PDB file with one MODEL, atoms N, CA, C and O in Angstrom:
MODEL        1
ATOM      1  N   MET A   1      22.395  24.823   0.977  1.00  0.00           N
ATOM      2  CA  MET A   1      22.619  23.842  -0.072  1.00  0.00           C
ATOM      3  C   MET A   1      23.222  22.564   0.499  1.00  0.00           C
ATOM      4  O   MET A   1      22.936  21.460   0.035  1.00  0.00           O
ATOM      5  N   ASN A   2      24.062  22.739   1.515  1.00  0.00           N
ATOM      6  CA  ASN A   2      24.703  21.586   2.109  1.00  0.00           C
ATOM      7  C   ASN A   2      23.687  20.719   2.858  1.00  0.00           C
ATOM      8  O   ASN A   2      23.786  19.492   2.848  1.00  0.00           O
ATOM      9  N   GLY A   3      22.719  21.358   3.502  1.00  0.00           N
ATOM     10  CA  GLY A   3      21.669  20.615   4.199  1.00  0.00           C
ATOM     11  C   GLY A   3      20.769  19.865   3.254  1.00  0.00           C
ATOM     12  O   GLY A   3      20.265  18.792   3.587  1.00  0.00           O
ATOM     13  N   LEU A   4      20.562  20.419   2.075  1.00  0.00           N
ATOM     14  CA  LEU A   4      19.729  19.768   1.072  1.00  0.00           C
ATOM     15  C   LEU A   4      20.365  18.466   0.603  1.00  0.00           C
ATOM     16  O   LEU A   4      19.662  17.483   0.370  1.00  0.00           O
ATOM     17  N   LEU A   5      21.661  18.449   0.465  1.00  0.00           N
ATOM     18  CA  LEU A   5      22.358  17.226   0.060  1.00  0.00           C
ATOM     19  C   LEU A   5      22.270  16.150   1.137  1.00  0.00           C
ATOM     20  O   LEU A   5      22.402  14.963   0.838  1.00  0.00           O
ATOM     21  N   PHE A   6      22.050  16.550   2.370  1.00  0.00           N
ATOM     22  CA  PHE A   6      21.920  15.610   3.472  1.00  0.00           C
ATOM     23  C   PHE A   6      20.477  15.147   3.649  1.00  0.00           C
ATOM     24  O   PHE A   6      20.231  13.967   3.900  1.00  0.00           O
ATOM     25  N   LEU A   7      19.527  16.063   3.521  1.00  0.00           N
ATOM     26  CA  LEU A   7      18.130  15.756   3.803  1.00  0.00           C
ATOM     27  C   LEU A   7      17.395  15.083   2.650  1.00  0.00           C
ATOM     28  O   LEU A   7      16.468  14.309   2.890  1.00  0.00           O
ATOM     29  N   LEU A   8      17.772  15.348   1.439  1.00  0.00           N
ATOM     30  CA  LEU A   8      17.088  14.766   0.283  1.00  0.00           C
ATOM     31  C   LEU A   8      17.215  13.241   0.238  1.00  0.00           C
ATOM     32  O   LEU A   8      16.198  12.575   0.044  1.00  0.00           O
ATOM     33  N   PRO A   9      18.391  12.653   0.404  1.00  0.00           N
ATOM     34  CA  PRO A   9      18.449  11.178   0.422  1.00  0.00           C
ATOM     35  C   PRO A   9      17.712  10.572   1.609  1.00  0.00           C
ATOM     36  O   PRO A   9      17.148   9.484   1.493  1.00  0.00           O
ATOM     37  N   ILE A  10      17.707  11.257   2.744  1.00  0.00           N
ATOM     38  CA  ILE A  10      16.965  10.747   3.898  1.00  0.00           C
ATOM     39  C   ILE A  10      15.469  10.741   3.598  1.00  0.00           C
ATOM     40  O   ILE A  10      14.782   9.768   3.909  1.00  0.00           O
ATOM     41  N   ALA A  11      14.957  11.810   3.000  1.00  0.00           N
ATOM     42  CA  ALA A  11      13.534  11.884   2.669  1.00  0.00           C
ATOM     43  C   ALA A  11      13.159  10.825   1.638  1.00  0.00           C
ATOM     44  O   ALA A  11      12.108  10.196   1.762  1.00  0.00           O
ATOM     45  N   LEU A  12      13.978  10.619   0.643  1.00  0.00           N
ATOM     46  CA  LEU A  12      13.700   9.597  -0.357  1.00  0.00           C
ATOM     47  C   LEU A  12      13.762   8.201   0.247  1.00  0.00           C
ATOM     48  O   LEU A  12      12.967   7.333  -0.114  1.00  0.00           O
ATOM     49  N   GLY A  13      14.689   7.981   1.152  1.00  0.00           N
ATOM     50  CA  GLY A  13      14.794   6.680   1.816  1.00  0.00           C
ATOM     51  C   GLY A  13      13.589   6.391   2.687  1.00  0.00           C
ATOM     52  O   GLY A  13      13.086   5.267   2.693  1.00  0.00           O
ATOM     53  N   LEU A  14      13.113   7.393   3.429  1.00  0.00           N
ATOM     54  CA  LEU A  14      11.923   7.203   4.255  1.00  0.00           C
ATOM     55  C   LEU A  14      10.676   6.967   3.403  1.00  0.00           C
ATOM     56  O   LEU A  14       9.827   6.149   3.753  1.00  0.00           O
ATOM     57  N   GLY A  15      10.571   7.674   2.303  1.00  0.00           N
ATOM     58  CA  GLY A  15       9.443   7.454   1.401  1.00  0.00           C
ATOM     59  C   GLY A  15       9.463   6.063   0.799  1.00  0.00           C
ATOM     60  O   GLY A  15       8.420   5.418   0.690  1.00  0.00           O
ATOM     61  N   LEU A  16      10.628   5.598   0.410  1.00  0.00           N
ATOM     62  CA  LEU A  16      10.764   4.251  -0.145  1.00  0.00           C
ATOM     63  C   LEU A  16      10.464   3.200   0.914  1.00  0.00           C
ATOM     64  O   LEU A  16       9.849   2.176   0.616  1.00  0.00           O
ATOM     65  N   THR A  17      10.892   3.444   2.144  1.00  0.00           N
ATOM     66  CA  THR A  17      10.591   2.515   3.243  1.00  0.00           C
ATOM     67  C   THR A  17       9.088   2.432   3.491  1.00  0.00           C
ATOM     68  O   THR A  17       8.554   1.343   3.703  1.00  0.00           O
ATOM     69  N   GLY A  18       8.408   3.562   3.466  1.00  0.00           N
ATOM     70  CA  GLY A  18       6.963   3.563   3.644  1.00  0.00           C
ATOM     71  C   GLY A  18       6.243   2.847   2.516  1.00  0.00           C
ATOM     72  O   GLY A  18       5.264   2.139   2.752  1.00  0.00           O
ATOM     73  N   LEU A  19       6.716   3.024   1.304  1.00  0.00           N
ATOM     74  CA  LEU A  19       6.111   2.354   0.148  1.00  0.00           C
ATOM     75  C   LEU A  19       6.309   0.845   0.230  1.00  0.00           C
ATOM     76  O   LEU A  19       5.389   0.081  -0.064  1.00  0.00           O
ATOM     77  N   VAL A  20       7.490   0.417   0.624  1.00  0.00           N
ATOM     78  CA  VAL A  20       7.761  -1.016   0.777  1.00  0.00           C
ATOM     79  C   VAL A  20       6.894  -1.598   1.886  1.00  0.00           C
ATOM     80  O   VAL A  20       6.370  -2.702   1.736  1.00  0.00           O
ATOM     81  N   ALA A  21       6.731  -0.878   2.997  1.00  0.00           N
ATOM     82  CA  ALA A  21       5.884  -1.357   4.090  1.00  0.00           C
ATOM     83  C   ALA A  21       4.429  -1.454   3.656  1.00  0.00           C
ATOM     84  O   ALA A  21       3.729  -2.387   4.049  1.00  0.00           O
ATOM     85  N   PHE A  22       3.969  -0.512   2.857  1.00  0.00           N
ATOM     86  CA  PHE A  22       2.593  -0.557   2.357  1.00  0.00           C
ATOM     87  C   PHE A  22       2.371  -1.759   1.456  1.00  0.00           C
ATOM     88  O   PHE A  22       1.367  -2.458   1.596  1.00  0.00           O
ATOM     89  N   PHE A  23       3.297  -2.011   0.526  1.00  0.00           N
ATOM     90  CA  PHE A  23       3.138  -3.161  -0.363  1.00  0.00           C
ATOM     91  C   PHE A  23       3.267  -4.475   0.399  1.00  0.00           C
ATOM     92  O   PHE A  23       2.618  -5.458   0.042  1.00  0.00           O
ATOM     93  N   TRP A  24       4.099  -4.508   1.448  1.00  0.00           N
ATOM     94  CA  TRP A  24       4.202  -5.702   2.277  1.00  0.00           C
ATOM     95  C   TRP A  24       2.881  -5.973   2.982  1.00  0.00           C
ATOM     96  O   TRP A  24       2.447  -7.122   3.065  1.00  0.00           O
ATOM     97  N   SER A  25       2.235  -4.922   3.493  1.00  0.00           N
ATOM     98  CA  SER A  25       0.968  -5.111   4.186  1.00  0.00           C
ATOM     99  C   SER A  25      -0.133  -5.542   3.224  1.00  0.00           C
ATOM    100  O   SER A  25      -1.036  -6.282   3.614  1.00  0.00           O
ATOM    101  N   LEU A  26      -0.074  -5.096   1.988  1.00  0.00           N
ATOM    102  CA  LEU A  26      -1.047  -5.567   0.996  1.00  0.00           C
ATOM    103  C   LEU A  26      -0.876  -7.056   0.736  1.00  0.00           C
ATOM    104  O   LEU A  26      -1.860  -7.793   0.676  1.00  0.00           O
ATOM    105  N   ARG A  27       0.374  -7.505   0.580  1.00  0.00           N
ATOM    106  CA  ARG A  27       0.625  -8.915   0.306  1.00  0.00           C
ATOM    107  C   ARG A  27       0.322  -9.791   1.515  1.00  0.00           C
ATOM    108  O   ARG A  27      -0.021 -10.962   1.358  1.00  0.00           O
ATOM    109  N   ALA A  28       0.445  -9.232   2.729  1.00  0.00           N
ATOM    110  CA  ALA A  28       0.197 -10.004   3.947  1.00  0.00           C
ATOM    111  C   ALA A  28      -1.296 -10.084   4.271  1.00  0.00           C
ATOM    112  O   ALA A  28      -1.681 -10.799   5.196  1.00  0.00           O
ATOM    113  N   GLY A  29      -2.137  -9.369   3.534  1.00  0.00           N
ATOM    114  CA  GLY A  29      -3.581  -9.452   3.728  1.00  0.00           C
ATOM    115  C   GLY A  29      -4.094  -8.567   4.847  1.00  0.00           C
ATOM    116  O   GLY A  29      -5.117  -8.883   5.454  1.00  0.00           O
ATOM    117  N   GLN A  30      -3.424  -7.481   5.133  1.00  0.00           N
ATOM    118  CA  GLN A  30      -3.850  -6.597   6.209  1.00  0.00           C
ATOM    119  C   GLN A  30      -5.123  -5.835   5.867  1.00  0.00           C
ATOM    120  O   GLN A  30      -5.811  -5.362   6.772  1.00  0.00           O
ATOM    121  N   PHE A  31      -5.453  -5.703   4.598  1.00  0.00           N
ATOM    122  CA  PHE A  31      -6.605  -4.914   4.176  1.00  0.00           C
ATOM    123  C   PHE A  31      -7.716  -5.788   3.599  1.00  0.00           C
ATOM    124  O   PHE A  31      -8.540  -5.301   2.824  1.00  0.00           O
ATOM    125  N   GLU A  32      -7.752  -7.051   3.957  1.00  0.00           N
ATOM    126  CA  GLU A  32      -8.739  -7.958   3.389  1.00  0.00           C
ATOM    127  C   GLU A  32     -10.136  -7.756   3.982  1.00  0.00           C
ATOM    128  O   GLU A  32     -11.118  -7.718   3.242  1.00  0.00           O
ATOM    129  N   ASP A  33     -10.234  -7.627   5.304  1.00  0.00           N
ATOM    130  CA  ASP A  33     -11.534  -7.562   5.971  1.00  0.00           C
ATOM    131  C   ASP A  33     -11.665  -6.217   6.675  1.00  0.00           C
ATOM    132  O   ASP A  33     -11.384  -6.107   7.868  1.00  0.00           O
ATOM    133  N   LEU A  34     -12.090  -5.203   5.942  1.00  0.00           N
ATOM    134  CA  LEU A  34     -12.196  -3.873   6.520  1.00  0.00           C
ATOM    135  C   LEU A  34     -13.436  -3.707   7.394  1.00  0.00           C
ATOM    136  O   LEU A  34     -13.424  -2.914   8.336  1.00  0.00           O
ATOM    137  N   ASP A  35     -14.501  -4.440   7.096  1.00  0.00           N
ATOM    138  CA  ASP A  35     -15.747  -4.299   7.854  1.00  0.00           C
ATOM    139  C   ASP A  35     -15.813  -5.229   9.055  1.00  0.00           C
ATOM    140  O   ASP A  35     -16.632  -5.015   9.949  1.00  0.00           O
ATOM    141  N   GLY A  36     -14.981  -6.244   9.098  1.00  0.00           N
ATOM    142  CA  GLY A  36     -15.050  -7.222  10.185  1.00  0.00           C
ATOM    143  C   GLY A  36     -14.765  -6.615  11.543  1.00  0.00           C
ATOM    144  O   GLY A  36     -15.508  -6.865  12.493  1.00  0.00           O
ATOM    145  N   ALA A  37     -13.721  -5.832  11.660  1.00  0.00           N
ATOM    146  CA  ALA A  37     -13.376  -5.237  12.950  1.00  0.00           C
ATOM    147  C   ALA A  37     -14.412  -4.199  13.361  1.00  0.00           C
ATOM    148  O   ALA A  37     -14.690  -4.044  14.551  1.00  0.00           O
ATOM    149  N   ALA A  38     -14.978  -3.500  12.414  1.00  0.00           N
ATOM    150  CA  ALA A  38     -15.995  -2.496  12.733  1.00  0.00           C
ATOM    151  C   ALA A  38     -17.281  -3.161  13.223  1.00  0.00           C
ATOM    152  O   ALA A  38     -17.950  -2.624  14.105  1.00  0.00           O
ATOM    153  N   ASN A  39     -17.629  -4.293  12.679  1.00  0.00           N
ATOM    154  CA  ASN A  39     -18.848  -4.985  13.099  1.00  0.00           C
ATOM    155  C   ASN A  39     -18.628  -5.834  14.338  1.00  0.00           C
ATOM    156  O   ASN A  39     -19.574  -6.079  15.087  1.00  0.00           O
ATOM    157  N   ARG A  40     -17.408  -6.288  14.573  1.00  0.00           N
ATOM    158  CA  ARG A  40     -17.117  -7.166  15.696  1.00  0.00           C
ATOM    159  C   ARG A  40     -17.335  -6.471  17.035  1.00  0.00           C
ATOM    160  O   ARG A  40     -17.670  -7.126  18.022  1.00  0.00           O
ATOM    161  N   ILE A  41     -17.152  -5.164  17.081  1.00  0.00           N
ATOM    162  CA  ILE A  41     -17.345  -4.453  18.337  1.00  0.00           C
ATOM    163  C   ILE A  41     -18.819  -4.371  18.716  1.00  0.00           C
ATOM    164  O   ILE A  41     -19.142  -4.150  19.883  1.00  0.00           O
ATOM    165  N   LEU A  42     -19.712  -4.543  17.756  1.00  0.00           N
ATOM    166  CA  LEU A  42     -21.149  -4.458  18.028  1.00  0.00           C
ATOM    167  C   LEU A  42     -21.740  -5.788  18.486  1.00  0.00           C
ATOM    168  O   LEU A  42     -22.870  -5.819  18.974  1.00  0.00           O
ATOM    169  N   ILE A  43     -21.007  -6.878  18.340  1.00  0.00           N
ATOM    170  CA  ILE A  43     -21.516  -8.208  18.681  1.00  0.00           C
ATOM    171  C   ILE A  43     -21.299  -8.455  20.170  1.00  0.00           C
ATOM    172  O   ILE A  43     -20.185  -8.308  20.671  1.00  0.00           O
ATOM    173  N   ASP A  44     -22.364  -8.831  20.874  1.00  0.00           N
ATOM    174  CA  ASP A  44     -22.260  -9.150  22.286  1.00  0.00           C
ATOM    175  C   ASP A  44     -21.753 -10.580  22.444  1.00  0.00           C
ATOM    176  O   ASP A  44     -22.229 -11.500  21.780  1.00  0.00           O
ATOM    177  N   ASP A  45     -20.776 -10.749  23.339  1.00  0.00           N
ATOM    178  CA  ASP A  45     -20.281 -12.096  23.645  1.00  0.00           C
ATOM    179  C   ASP A  45     -21.196 -12.738  24.668  1.00  0.00           C
ATOM    180  O   ASP A  45     -21.650 -12.081  25.605  1.00  0.00           O
ATOM    181  N   GLU A  46     -21.463 -14.012  24.491  1.00  0.00           N
ATOM    182  CA  GLU A  46     -22.344 -14.725  25.414  1.00  0.00           C
ATOM    183  C   GLU A  46     -21.665 -14.961  26.757  1.00  0.00           C
ATOM    184  O   GLU A  46     -22.332 -14.931  27.791  1.00  0.00           O
ATOM    185  N   ASP A  47     -20.366 -15.193  26.765  1.00  0.00           N
ATOM    186  CA  ASP A  47     -19.668 -15.506  28.008  1.00  0.00           C
ATOM    187  C   ASP A  47     -19.203 -14.256  28.752  1.00  0.00           C
ATOM    188  O   ASP A  47     -18.571 -14.375  29.801  1.00  0.00           O
ATOM    189  N   ASP A  48     -19.493 -13.084  28.246  1.00  0.00           N
ATOM    190  CA  ASP A  48     -19.085 -11.837  28.873  1.00  0.00           C
ATOM    191  C   ASP A  48     -20.267 -11.227  29.615  1.00  0.00           C
ATOM    192  O   ASP A  48     -20.713 -10.130  29.279  1.00  0.00           O
ATOM    193  N   GLN A  49     -20.777 -11.935  30.625  1.00  0.00           N
ATOM    194  CA  GLN A  49     -21.928 -11.474  31.384  1.00  0.00           C
ATOM    195  C   GLN A  49     -21.539 -10.800  32.691  1.00  0.00           C
ATOM    196  O   GLN A  49     -22.418 -10.292  33.388  1.00  0.00           O
ATOM    197  N   GLY A  50     -20.291 -10.774  33.045  1.00  0.00           N
ATOM    198  CA  GLY A  50     -19.850 -10.159  34.278  1.00  0.00           C
ATOM    199  C   GLY A  50     -19.735 -11.187  35.386  1.00  0.00           C
ATOM    200  O   GLY A  50     -19.854 -12.387  35.140  1.00  0.00           O
ATOM    201  N   PRO A  51     -19.504 -10.724  36.605  1.00  0.00           N
ATOM    202  CA  PRO A  51     -19.335 -11.661  37.725  1.00  0.00           C
ATOM    203  C   PRO A  51     -20.662 -12.339  38.083  1.00  0.00           C
ATOM    204  O   PRO A  51     -21.724 -11.718  38.074  1.00  0.00           O
ATOM    205  N   VAL A  52     -20.563 -13.595  38.387  1.00  0.00           N
ATOM    206  CA  VAL A  52     -21.740 -14.375  38.755  1.00  0.00           C
ATOM    207  C   VAL A  52     -21.808 -14.442  40.273  1.00  0.00           C
ATOM    208  O   VAL A  52     -20.833 -14.812  40.927  1.00  0.00           O
ATOM    209  N   ALA A  53     -22.961 -14.085  40.834  1.00  0.00           N
ATOM    210  CA  ALA A  53     -23.096 -14.071  42.305  1.00  0.00           C
ATOM    211  C   ALA A  53     -23.453 -15.419  42.848  1.00  0.00           C
ATOM    212  O   ALA A  53     -23.603 -15.576  44.060  1.00  0.00           O
TER     213      ALA A  53
ENDMDL
END
């Protein structure tokens, strides 16, 4: 019972911290372009041809 009084506020605090971080990332626009990073890896760069002999 004594451990529960110690661990319960810690668990609630960590959950609240995670929720605040999630809402901060929503407001900062972290989830705006979900397909951009996935498609960007498929695009070949023109200047990335390797060493020129």
